[in-house]
C-alpha positions as CSV (number, residue, x, y, z in Angstrom):
1,M,0.1,-6.9,-0.2
2,L,-1.7,-8.4,-3.2
3,N,-2.3,-6.4,-6.3
4,R,-5.4,-6.4,-8.5
5,R,-4.0,-8.9,-11.0
6,E,-3.3,-11.3,-8.1
7,L,-6.7,-10.8,-6.6
8,L,-8.3,-11.5,-10.1
9,L,-6.3,-14.7,-10.4
10,L,-7.3,-15.9,-6.9
11,R,-11.0,-15.2,-7.7
12,A,-10.6,-17.0,-11.0
13,M,-9.0,-20.0,-9.3
14,Y,-11.9,-20.1,-6.8
15,R,-14.4,-20.1,-9.7
16,Q,-12.7,-22.4,-12.2
17,D,-11.5,-26.0,-12.0
18,T,-8.0,-25.7,-13.3
19,V,-5.2,-23.2,-13.6
20,T,-5.6,-23.3,-17.4
21,A,-9.2,-22.3,-17.2
22,A,-8.6,-19.7,-14.5
23,A,-5.8,-18.1,-16.5
24,A,-7.8,-18.0,-19.7
25,S,-10.7,-16.3,-17.9
26,I,-8.4,-13.3,-17.0
27,N,-6.3,-13.3,-20.3
28,M,-3.2,-14.9,-18.8
29,T,-1.2,-17.9,-20.0
30,Q,-1.1,-21.0,-17.8
31,P,2.7,-20.7,-17.1
32,A,2.3,-17.1,-16.1
33,A,-0.6,-17.9,-13.8
34,S,1.3,-20.8,-12.2
35,A,4.4,-18.6,-11.6
36,L,2.2,-15.9,-10.1
37,L,0.6,-18.3,-7.7
38,R,4.0,-19.6,-6.6
39,D,5.2,-16.1,-6.0
40,M,2.1,-15.2,-4.0
41,E,2.5,-18.3,-1.8
42,T,6.2,-17.4,-1.2
43,R,5.3,-13.8,-0.2
44,L,2.3,-14.9,2.0
45,G,4.2,-17.6,3.7
46,F,1.6,-20.4,3.3
47,A,0.2,-22.6,0.6
48,L,-2.9,-21.4,-1.2
49,F,-3.7,-24.6,-3.1
50,S,-3.0,-28.3,-2.8
51,R,-2.9,-30.7,-5.7
52,E,-5.3,-33.7,-5.7
53,N,-5.9,-35.9,-8.7
54,R,-4.1,-33.4,-11.0
55,R,-6.3,-30.6,-9.9
56,L,-5.7,-27.7,-7.5
57,H,-7.9,-27.3,-4.4
58,L,-7.9,-24.4,-2.0
59,T,-6.2,-25.1,1.3
60,S,-7.9,-24.0,4.5
61,Q,-5.6,-20.9,4.6
62,G,-6.5,-20.1,1.0
63,R,-10.2,-20.6,1.6
64,A,-10.0,-18.2,4.5
65,L,-8.7,-15.5,2.1
66,I,-11.5,-15.9,-0.5
67,P,-14.2,-13.8,1.2
68,E,-11.8,-10.8,1.6
69,V,-10.6,-11.3,-2.0
70,L,-14.1,-11.1,-3.3
71,N,-14.9,-8.1,-1.1
72,A,-11.7,-6.3,-2.2
73,L,-12.4,-6.8,-5.9
74,A,-16.0,-5.8,-5.4
75,G,-14.8,-2.5,-3.9
76,V,-12.3,-1.9,-6.7
77,E,-14.9,-2.6,-9.4
78,A,-17.4,-0.3,-7.7
79,V,-14.8,2.5,-7.8
80,D,-14.2,1.7,-11.5
81,K,-17.9,1.8,-12.2
82,M,-18.3,5.1,-10.4
83,A,-15.4,6.6,-12.3
84,Q,-17.0,5.4,-15.6
85,D,-20.3,6.9,-14.6
86,I,-18.7,10.3,-13.8
87,R,-16.9,10.3,-17.2
88,Q,-20.2,9.6,-18.9
89,G,-22.0,12.3,-17.0
90,A,-24.0,10.1,-14.6
91,M,-23.0,12.0,-11.5
92,A,-25.8,10.8,-9.3
93,R,-25.3,7.4,-7.7
94,L,-27.2,5.6,-5.0
95,A,-25.8,2.6,-3.1
96,V,-28.4,0.6,-1.2
97,G,-27.9,-2.4,1.1
98,A,-30.6,-4.9,1.7
99,V,-31.1,-8.2,3.5
100,A,-32.1,-10.9,1.0
101,I,-35.8,-11.0,1.6
102,A,-36.1,-7.2,1.5
103,A,-34.2,-7.1,-1.8
104,S,-36.8,-9.4,-3.3
105,S,-40.0,-7.9,-1.7
106,L,-39.9,-4.3,-0.3
107,L,-37.0,-2.7,-2.2
108,P,-37.9,-3.2,-5.9
109,P,-41.2,-1.1,-5.8
110,A,-39.4,1.5,-3.6
111,L,-36.6,1.8,-6.2
112,A,-39.2,2.0,-9.0
113,R,-40.9,4.9,-7.3
114,M,-37.6,6.7,-6.8
115,R,-36.6,6.2,-10.5
116,Q,-39.8,8.0,-11.5
117,Q,-38.5,11.1,-9.8
118,H,-34.8,10.5,-10.5
119,P,-34.5,8.6,-13.8
120,S,-30.8,9.3,-14.3
121,V,-29.6,7.9,-10.9
122,A,-27.3,4.9,-11.1
123,V,-28.3,2.4,-8.4
124,T,-26.1,-0.3,-6.8
125,V,-27.7,-2.9,-4.5
126,R,-25.5,-4.7,-2.1
127,A,-26.7,-7.7,-0.2
128,G,-25.7,-8.8,3.3
129,T,-26.9,-9.7,6.7
130,A,-28.3,-7.0,9.0
131,L,-25.0,-6.6,10.8
132,E,-23.1,-6.4,7.5
133,I,-25.4,-3.7,6.2
134,I,-25.1,-1.7,9.4
135,E,-21.3,-1.9,9.0
136,M,-21.7,-0.7,5.4
137,A,-23.6,2.3,6.6
138,V,-21.0,3.0,9.3
139,D,-18.2,2.9,6.7
140,H,-20.2,5.0,4.2
141,R,-20.3,2.1,1.7
142,I,-24.0,2.6,1.3
143,D,-26.3,5.6,1.3
144,L,-29.1,3.6,3.0
145,G,-30.0,0.0,3.9
146,V,-33.0,-2.0,4.8
147,I,-32.7,-4.6,7.5
148,V,-34.5,-7.1,9.6
149,G,-32.5,-6.8,12.8
150,S,-32.5,-6.2,16.5
151,P,-33.1,-2.7,17.8
152,A,-29.8,-2.9,19.8
153,D,-27.9,-3.4,16.5
154,I,-28.7,0.0,15.0
155,E,-27.2,2.3,17.7
156,R,-24.2,3.3,15.6
157,V,-26.3,4.5,12.6
158,S,-29.2,6.7,11.9
159,S,-32.4,4.6,11.6
160,L,-36.1,4.7,10.9
161,R,-38.3,1.8,12.1
162,L,-40.6,1.0,9.2
163,A,-43.0,-1.5,10.7
164,P,-43.4,-4.1,13.4
165,L,-42.8,-7.7,12.3
166,S,-44.7,-10.9,12.9
167,L,-44.1,-14.6,12.4
168,Y,-46.3,-16.3,9.8
169,A,-46.9,-19.8,8.8
170,V,-46.6,-20.3,5.0
171,L,-48.5,-23.2,3.3
172,R,-49.4,-24.3,-0.1
173,A,-53.0,-23.6,-1.2
174,D,-53.7,-27.4,-1.3
175,H,-52.5,-27.9,2.3
176,P,-55.3,-29.2,4.7
177,W,-54.7,-26.2,6.9
178,A,-54.7,-23.6,4.2
179,N,-58.3,-22.5,4.8
180,A,-58.3,-22.8,8.5
181,P,-59.7,-19.7,10.2
182,A,-56.6,-19.6,12.5
183,L,-53.4,-21.4,13.0
184,T,-51.4,-21.7,16.2
185,L,-47.7,-21.7,16.7
186,Q,-48.1,-25.0,18.7
187,A,-49.8,-26.7,15.7
188,V,-47.1,-25.6,13.3
189,A,-44.3,-26.6,15.8
190,E,-45.7,-30.0,16.3
191,A,-46.0,-30.5,12.5
192,G,-42.2,-30.1,12.1
193,P,-41.8,-26.9,10.2
194,I,-39.2,-25.4,7.8
195,V,-37.6,-22.6,9.7
196,L,-35.0,-19.8,9.3
197,A,-31.7,-20.6,10.9
198,P,-31.3,-19.3,14.5
199,A,-28.3,-17.2,13.3
200,L,-30.8,-15.0,11.5
201,P,-32.8,-12.5,13.6
202,A,-36.2,-14.0,12.5
203,G,-34.9,-17.5,13.0
204,R,-33.7,-16.6,16.5
205,A,-37.1,-15.1,17.3
206,T,-38.8,-18.3,16.1
207,L,-36.6,-20.4,18.4
208,Q,-37.2,-18.0,21.4
209,A,-41.0,-18.0,20.8
210,L,-41.1,-21.8,20.9
211,E,-38.9,-22.1,23.9
212,A,-40.9,-19.4,25.8
213,R,-44.0,-21.5,25.2
214,G,-42.5,-24.9,26.0
215,L,-43.0,-26.0,22.4
216,P,-40.7,-28.4,20.6
217,Y,-38.0,-27.1,18.2
218,R,-37.9,-30.0,15.6
219,P,-37.6,-28.3,12.2
220,I,-37.4,-30.6,9.2
221,V,-35.2,-28.0,7.4
222,E,-33.3,-24.9,8.5
223,V,-32.6,-22.4,5.7
224,A,-30.8,-19.1,5.4
225,Q,-33.4,-17.1,3.5
226,S,-37.2,-16.7,3.6
227,S,-37.4,-17.1,-0.1
228,A,-35.7,-20.5,0.2
229,A,-38.2,-21.5,2.9
230,C,-41.1,-20.5,0.5
231,A,-39.5,-22.5,-2.3
232,L,-39.5,-25.6,-0.2
233,V,-43.1,-25.1,0.8
234,A,-44.0,-24.7,-2.9
235,E,-42.4,-28.1,-3.5
236,G,-44.6,-29.7,-0.9
237,L,-42.1,-30.2,1.8
238,G,-44.3,-28.8,4.5
239,I,-45.1,-25.6,6.4
240,A,-42.6,-22.8,6.9
241,I,-42.3,-20.2,9.6
242,V,-41.1,-16.8,8.2
243,E,-41.3,-13.1,9.1
244,S,-43.6,-10.5,7.5
245,L,-41.5,-9.9,4.5
246,G,-41.2,-13.6,3.8
247,A,-45.0,-13.9,4.1
248,H,-45.5,-11.1,1.6
249,Y,-43.0,-12.8,-0.7
250,A,-44.9,-16.1,-0.2
251,Q,-48.2,-14.5,-1.2
252,R,-46.7,-13.2,-4.4
253,Q,-45.7,-16.8,-5.2
254,G,-49.3,-18.0,-4.7
255,L,-48.8,-19.5,-1.3
256,I,-50.9,-18.9,1.8
257,A,-49.7,-17.0,4.9
258,H,-51.3,-17.4,8.3
259,H,-50.4,-14.9,11.1
260,L,-48.9,-16.6,14.2
261,L,-47.7,-13.9,16.5
262,A,-46.3,-10.3,16.6
263,L,-42.7,-9.6,17.4
264,Q,-40.9,-6.9,19.4
265,D,-37.5,-8.1,18.1
266,P,-36.4,-8.1,15.3
267,I,-37.7,-5.0,13.6
268,L,-37.9,-3.9,10.0
269,A,-35.8,-0.7,9.6
270,V,-34.0,1.6,7.3
271,V,-30.4,2.6,8.3
272,W,-28.0,5.2,6.9
273,P,-24.7,6.8,7.9
274,R,-25.1,8.9,11.0
275,D,-22.8,11.8,10.0
276,R,-23.9,12.3,6.4
277,A,-26.9,14.1,5.0
278,M,-29.2,11.8,3.0
279,S,-29.4,12.6,-0.8
280,A,-32.8,13.3,-2.4
281,P,-32.9,9.9,-4.2
282,A,-32.1,8.1,-0.9
283,Q,-34.9,10.1,0.8
284,H,-37.4,9.0,-1.9
285,V,-36.4,5.4,-1.4
286,Q,-36.8,5.7,2.4
287,T,-40.2,7.4,2.0
288,A,-41.4,4.8,-0.5
289,M,-40.3,1.9,1.8
290,A,-42.1,3.5,4.8
291,E,-45.3,3.9,2.8
292,L,-45.1,0.3,1.4
293,A,-44.5,-1.1,4.9
294,R,-47.5,0.7,6.3
295,T,-50.0,-0.1,3.5
296,H,-49.1,-3.5,2.1
297,A,-50.3,-6.6,4.0
298,P,-48.9,-8.6,5.6
299,Y,-46.3,-6.0,6.7
300,Q,-49.1,-4.8,9.0
301,D,-49.6,-6.9,12.1
302,V,-53.1,-8.0,12.8
303,E,-53.1,-9.3,16.4
């Protein structure tokens, strides 16, 4: 088992270029850090780093450990932060999970509304995929989460569907199609769009919608976040296909969003632990997100 100091050193080695820099960042000497790394490798039974051109590089085995190292330290640091809050009298704490696009569109105004009623609540926002956020709710690592995911994924948690989702085409205001009265999925597909990767729920829905209509799937770029798709559009790289939250984000960035089609899957939903009562701050966030989803275009579908 690795202790906290060893985890800190591994994280520092992941972030820094040399043992000297990594050691200095966590107040260790270089000889002590080198000795600790050798001891870890002996106990683990495999090499964590290989030396190339007088620098250390993570081996494949070492690289496989890094996500768990980062998660473990995040958990330890969250416990430390909570203990500090308790010592300082900030007993109320809210942990919220959110997929990236919700964290940059729907969640901020919801948290602002909650803070008006609960100004002393300390808030932690944890990012992840829909499945990761569901796991956080199952394990009680969050009080609630907002996801874009499949209805089948939320069976293990309590949930509230916020709004149906749609696919939208996102364009720059100077694009020849920006002022078109309507835009079809076929036209966007044939233009070679920027799309969300099929590993994401909305990206999978895009691929399925094209395949169901016999349309080509020839994206010029696949991205992992709607905000990244919008940034590429803003730079003039073409048209993007995103879900409703991405379209709302695009409009805030001065881009144009054209509705393409409504979706049954994925959905926009709030999830929380099934066997734990929701706190008052969490209830306020849930209520605020539900109201925002109902009243703020393009969260509403218009087919």
